[in-house]
Structures are given as structure tokens and as C-alpha cells.
C-alpha positions, 0 to 999 in steps of 0.5 A: 587191787581192782580191776577195772573192766570196761565194756566196748560197743563193735559196731554194728556191720553193713549188712553185705550187698549182693553185687549187681552180675550176681543178681542178674545170673539169677535172673530166669531164663524167661525174663530174658528172653522178654527182656532181648526180645523186647528190645529186638522188636523195640529196635526194628520198628524203630529202624522201619520208622527211621526209615532205615529200613525202608517200609516198602520192604519192611513190615510193621512190627504191629503187621507182622504180629496180625499176620500172625496170629490170624495164620495160627488159626490156619491149616496151612501153619500147622502143615507147613509147620509139621512138614519141616519138623518130619524132614528135620527131625528123621533127617537128625534121627539118622544122624545120630544113628549113624554119627554114635555107632560109627563115632564110638568105633574111631573113638575106641580104636586107633586104626580105625580112628585113624584110617577115617580122619582125612576122609572126615577132614575133607567131607566135613567142609562140603556144605549141603547145599552145594549137593542139591544138583546131585541130591535132586538128580539122585533122589528127585524132589522129595522129602528123601532129599531133604532126608539126605541134606539135613542128616549130611549136614548133621551127620560130621559135628555127630561124629566129631563129638562122639570121637572126642569124648571117647577117646577124651575118656582117662586112660586111668578110668579103662585101666581101672576096669580092666584091673578088676575085669569088668566086663567090657558090656558093662564098661562100656555102659558105666565107663565110655558112655557117662564120660562121653555124654556130654558130647555127644549130646552137646552135638546133638544140640547143635545138630539140631540148629543145623537139620532146622535150616537144612530142611527149610533151605531144602524147601525154598531150593527143591520146593518142597512144602514146608516152611521154607516153600510158604516162606518162597511162595509168601516172597513171589505173591508180595505177602511181605507181611506173611513172609515175615510171620513165617520166618518168626515162626521159624525162631521161636521153633526153633528156640524152643527146641534149643531150649527142649534141649538144653533142659533135657541135656541138664536134667540128664546130667544132672551128675556132670559137673558141667550142671553144677552151679556157679558159685558168686564168688571166693568164699 
């Protein structure tokens, strides 16, 4: 008896097509920045052409761009930018030091946390701008007033994130360190700090934007040197293109600082699960 063998041809499967959602997710952030910026600029110019935004108060995009290029070649812009960054940076640094120290202590010791919780919840909702009259009376119209306002506004999100980061540490991890008799110093820097670092860095990233907002607000309200002061002077002199150019500078600088903080956060927390690339779908 013979056995007849038959060969069957299996049709080749069609190459899998990558979903559009995965392609869009892999696009570099710089591309998204260009796309979103172009759409926003085009929409702004279109609303001026359609008279949705009156041209009397809203200069055209080319006019604002030309003014911005002209300002970039002067020391006026860079001096104002430097004043704003100094106020925002020093105020933020003060807030980081105070908030992390108090937050770590409050997160590690329940008694301290309970004793300051009511005070934190009472003071946290108070807007810093509401304190401007009191701050001017206490510190005058110099840089000290801006530093206080920036530090006060940035202190609360940093404090809350630090406390939650310390309190969110797995008790099993702490107990394990205690069982193995790891010294307090090593336990703090090997367990506590790495576990709370994502919370603290998130608080810093949030506070950076707050620092810029409060520094510029103080310059507008109090009249201190900086970008806010230049915006006010341009508005008072009717130089609307110049006013919008300074406003654009604040947005560009704020975006750049935020992206820098996100990059440093990603590099610092490369080991953390929040920084791991997400898979496009189930295997």
C-alpha cells in the first residue's frame, strides 16, 4: 500500500498594519510642538481676518513676529527676562528647601502631620495675589516682595506632594529595612528618598509654572522690573504688537522650562515604572 503525499500551499498572511494611534504616539514631541503651534497661529490670524478678534486690539501675526525679532536684538528684552527668571528661580528654590524639609518630617511622623494639617488646609487656598498689599507694606516694592509671593505660592504644592510621597511608601519596605537593622541614614537615602522622588519632582514641575506666573504677576501689580513690567508699559503706551511679543516670550520661556524639567525628571527617574515606555497593545 502506498501513501500519497499532497502538498498544500499556505497563503502568506498580509503584513500587519500599524494602527494610526501607535504612529501618532511615537511622533517626537518637537513635531507635535510645531503642529500645534502652527494650528494655533493660523487660527489666531484667521480670527483677525474674520474680524472675530478686532484688529484694533489684536495685531497680525507677522507684525508681532517682526516686533519679537526686533526686541531679540536689544538688551531690553534680555534684561527683563533675566529679572523675571531671578525672581522666579530664587523664590522657587526657597520653596523647595522649606517644603521638602517640612514635608519629609510631616510624612515620617504622624504627630507632626496631624499638627500641621489644619494649618496647611487653611492657608493653601489663599491666592498669593491677595497678599500683595500686605507684602508691599512689609517688604516694599523691591525684589523681596516678589520672592515672598513666589515662595508662598510654590510652597504648598511642593509640601503636599512631599508629604504624600513619604506617606505612600510601602510599610513592608520600611519594616524590611528595620528587620535587617539598616541604619536610619542608609534607610533614608536608599528607601525614603527614592520612593518619594517621583512625587517631589512632580511637585517641582508644577511649581515651576506657578513661579513664572507669580513673578510676572508681581511685576505687573507692584511695578517691579521684568517681563510683567514691560507688558504693562507696552500696554500703557499703546504698543500692542510689543505687548503681545513680550507675552509670547513668557509662553516660550515657560514651555522651554517645563520641557527641561520633564527631561531631567525622565533621566533622574529612568528606573521608575512611570518613565517606562508604554506598549502599544497586548501581546
